[in-house]
N, C-alpha and C positions, 0 to 999 in steps of 0.2 A: 465498373471500377470505383474504388471508395478512396477516400482521402481522410487520414487522420493525423493529428498532431502528436507526435509521441515525444516527450521530453524537449519541447521546443521546437522539433523539426516535423516538416510535413512529408508524410509518404503517400504514395498512390499504391494501391493494392488490389489486385483482382484476386476476388473471393466469392464464394457463393454467398447471397445475402443473409441467410441463416448461419453462416460458419460463426461458431464461438470466437468473439474477441481474443481469448486464451491462445487459441492456435494461431491467429493471425500474429498476435505478438510474438509467439515462440518461434514458430516454424517458418513463417513467411519473413519475419524483420528480426529474429533473432534475441529477442529480448526473454532470455531463458531465466530471469530472475521471476518471472511470473509463472508460478508453479502450478501443475496438476495435482489435485488432492481427491475431490470427491466427485466431481463433475455435475454437482447440484447445487452449488452456492451455499453448502454448509459449513465446510471446514476453514475458509477464509484464504487458504494458500494462494490463490489467483487474485486477490484484492489489488486492485490499481485505483487511482483517482480519474474520474470522468468528470471534466469541469469543475475540479476541486472537491468533489464528493467520492467517497469511497464506494466501490461496486465489485461484485464479483464478476470476473472476465469469462469465466466458465458458462455463465447463464447470459451473458450479453452478447448479441449478435453484432458481427460487423457492420450490418446495417443500422442498428440502434448508436452505434459509435461513429457513424460517418459525420465528416465535417467538425467533429468535437476534439477537445484537447485531452489527453491522456498523459498521466505521469507514472511511472514506474519508480522503482527504488532507485535506477541509475540516475533518474532526474533529481534526487534531492542529493546537494553537495556533500561532500565526504565530511566537511567542517561543520555541518549543521548540528546544533546542540543535540537533536535527537539520536544521531547518529554516534556522536561522542559519549552520549550517557550510555548508549546499547553496549559500547565497547568497555566504558568503564565499569559498569555494573556487570560485565560479562554475561549477557542476557543470553546469546545464542549458545547453544548446545550443538545438537544437529543442524540448526539455521534453516531447516526446510521452510518452516512456516515464517521466519523472521521478515522477509520483504514484505507480506502480506500486513503482519501486525504493524510493522513500522508505518505502512503507508495508512492504515486505519487510524492510528494515534496522530499522523501527521495531520490528516483530515480533521479530526477532533480538535487539534490546536488550531486549526486555522478557523474553525467555527467559535472556539472557546479557548481562549489562552490559559485559562484557569479553570480546568475542568474538575468537578467533583470525584469523591472517591468512587461513588455510585455510577457517574456517568462514565469513568475510566473502565470499571467492573462490566458495565453492559457493552461497551464496545468490544473488550476484550473476550466477552462470553461468546460472540461470534466467531473466534479462533480456537482451532483445536491444535494443541501443543503437547505431543506425547512426551516432551522433555519436561513439562510444568514450570517454566521458568517465569510465571505470572507475578510472584513476588519480586522478582529482580526487575521485571518489567515497570512495575508500580513506582519501585525506587527510582529508576532510571527517569520517568515521566515526571515524577515529582521534583526531581532536579531540574529538568527542561522548564519547568513551569517557573520554579524560581528564578531561573537564568532569563526567561522572557519577561517576567515581572521586572526585573532590574535592568532591563532594556536590551535584551540579545535578540537576534533576527529569528523568525519564524522560518 
């Protein structure tokens, strides 16, 4: 039996210790925003935050996540500047990779509320998006950075 805190709520989960966190979140707890893409941690579709750090849920076992805090896209309020900017700049097209990208950027902004273009690009390089909305993502993040500097919430 494992215990994980997802979006502020504790869950007890019976699973094999090497079961990927991705499948525990999706199949056992119903957090289907955590997407399966490659299964080897390359595409970023399964990105979640584990104790405020972006991780790939497809390569992280439930044992490694035990007693830790996990954040999925559902845990970020809809009024958060990042989600608002994503909508304003029409970042999503198919939307499959978007939860992982938003969580990656959210984690970056927690670490550094004013990332450089290079830092942002490095983080986005770990996410494969066939729609190629990276230019709009960068515009959205730049707006969020301005808002945070002006006193908005993280």
